[in-house]
C-alpha positions, 0 to 999 in steps of 0.5 A, spaced: 574 607 332 579 603 336 578 604 344 581 602 350 577 600 356 580 597 363 577 591 365 579 589 372 576 582 375 577 583 382 576 575 383 583 574 380 586 581 380 592 578 384 594 573 379 593 577 373 596 584 375 603 585 378 602 589 385 605 595 384 602 602 383 607 603 377 604 598 373 597 600 375 598 607 372 600 604 366 593 600 366 589 606 365 585 607 359 580 612 356 574 609 360 576 605 367 571 601 371 572 595 376 568 589 375 567 585 382 562 579 383 560 574 388 563 578 394 559 577 400 563 573 405 563 578 411 570 580 410 572 573 410 576 569 405 580 574 402 574 579 401 577 585 406 584 584 403 581 585 396 577 590 398 583 594 400 587 593 394 581 595 390 581 602 393 589 603 393 588 601 385 583 606 384 588 611 387 592 610 381 587 608 376 581 613 377 575 608 375 568 611 373 564 606 377 564 599 380 560 594 377 557 588 382 555 582 378 551 579 383 552 575 389 554 581 393 550 577 399 552 570 400 548 566 402 541 568 403 541 575 400 538 580 405 531 581 408 531 588 408 534 595 407 536 595 414 539 588 414 546 588 418 549 584 412 549 591 408 554 593 413 558 587 414 558 585 407 559 592 403 559 598 407 564 596 412 568 592 407 569 597 401 570 603 405 576 606 402 575 613 400 576 612 392 571 606 392 566 612 394 563 612 387 557 609 383 556 602 384 552 598 379 549 592 381 545 586 378 542 580 382 545 574 383 542 567 385 544 568 392 540 575 392 534 571 390 534 567 396 532 573 400 528 580 399 530 582 392 526 588 392 530 590 398 537 590 394 534 595 389 531 599 395 537 600 398 539 605 392 534 610 397 539 609 403 546 609 400 548 614 395 553 610 391 548 604 390 545 605 384 540 600 382 533 603 379 530 596 377 532 589 376 535 590 369 537 597 366 542 601 362 547 606 363 552 610 358 559 613 360 562 618 355 569 620 357 575 623 353 571 621 346 569 614 348 562 612 349 560 606 353 553 603 354 553 598 360 546 593 359 545 590 366 541 584 366 537 579 371 539 572 369 537 568 375 529 568 372 532 565 365 534 558 369 528 553 370 532 550 376 531 557 380 524 558 377 522 551 379 524 552 386 519 556 389 521 555 396 528 557 396 528 562 390 521 565 391 521 571 386 524 568 380 518 565 378 515 571 378 519 575 373 517 576 366 522 573 362 519 575 355 519 582 357 526 583 359 528 579 353 524 584 349 527 590 353 534 587 352 533 587 344 530 594 344 536 597 348 541 593 343 538 595 337 538 602 338 545 602 342 550 606 338 556 607 343 563 605 341 563 599 346 556 596 348 557 591 354 552 586 357 553 584 364 549 579 368 550 574 374 550 567 370 555 565 364 552 563 358 558 559 356 563 556 361 567 550 364 565 549 371 562 543 375 556 547 376 549 544 373 550 544 365 542 546 365 544 553 367 548 555 361 543 551 356 538 556 359 542 562 358 544 560 351 536 559 349 534 566 352 539 571 353 544 568 349 540 568 343 538 575 343 546 577 344 547 573 338 543 578 334 547 584 336 554 584 333 556 590 336 556 587 343 563 587 345 563 583 351 558 579 356 561 580 363 558 575 369 560 572 375 557 565 379 563 560 377 568 563 382 574 563 377 576 567 371 575 565 364 574 569 357 571 564 352 569 567 345 565 563 340 566 566 333 565 564 326 566 556 328 572 559 332 573 558 340 578 563 343 580 562 350 584 568 353 584 565 360 581 559 364 583 557 371 582 549 369 587 545 365 582 541 361 576 543 358 570 539 355 565 543 350 558 540 349 556 542 342 550 543 337 548 546 331 546 552 334 553 554 337 557 552 331 556 549 324 558 542 325 559 541 318 565 545 318 572 545 321 572 548 328 578 551 331 580 552 338 585 557 340 588 558 347 591 565 348 592 565 340 595 558 340 591 553 336 590 547 340 585 544 335 582 544 328 578 539 325 571 537 324 567 534 330 562 528 329 555 528 331 554 521 334 547 518 336 551 515 343 552 523 345 545 525 343 542 519 347 546 520 353 545 528 353 537 527 352 537 521 357 541 526 362 536 532 361 530 529 358 529 536 354 531 537 347 534 544 348 539 540 352 541 535 347 549 535 344 550 531 338 557 532 339 563 533 344 570 536 344 575 536 349 581 540 349 587 540 354 590 547 356 598 548 356 
């Protein structure tokens, strides 16, 4: 069954879509929702204009909900449900009447610098803020189309946050095995037309942020998602730019990226290095061929990380047109 879902990534919305209601009306599909992440700037750095744009777009599109993919509160999270940041980062910013709909958030690393329980407890204060747990699921059915949203808590999956107990005190307290078992169980029973998983941290991305983050994600949540082919998308934030990268059958598809050059560290868990690898950008083939494993590359990554999980025996660099 072919279904259409409108996905609007608010960080890059100004550059992706023409800013006219006529064009926005053509974007409306069976199920519509906004995805917004890394928001909390007290209205500065274009947060307020983008929030206003969200409301105007919502007048035309009528989203079912807003998904907040973490870091709603920069820089040190919130301390309580009465923290003034709830007003200056959220309530007074996203005040358009069309945004008075359900918001489904997940925790980001900046929330983990503060009181993570307060982020969930705010559900008891605000009618539109809906966060029943650190990870949870929600199903929408509209016009014959069903969508399951699986919201996950990614910060505890990364060792850098678990080990920094002073800055991220709640990260080390979370039971990763329990959460991953829950995700596996939900995905095993999911029968909806679309199954979409949302977290804060990327599994794959081109970014100057610490590479260990993606490796930890690949070794935890990534392994679970790879078991379930019905997962249509994994949506996230954290890297403050717009990228769409897909790994499938030794093919790396890049739909959008804000960088002009990408470097991929590769191992045999990600792709089959004994077979040719294809890299495509917006449907155009940029590379096809085998990528050699080298002792030098293995030694360099092992020396850099001192962990076999972070070892890449091959590296591939491509330039985007």
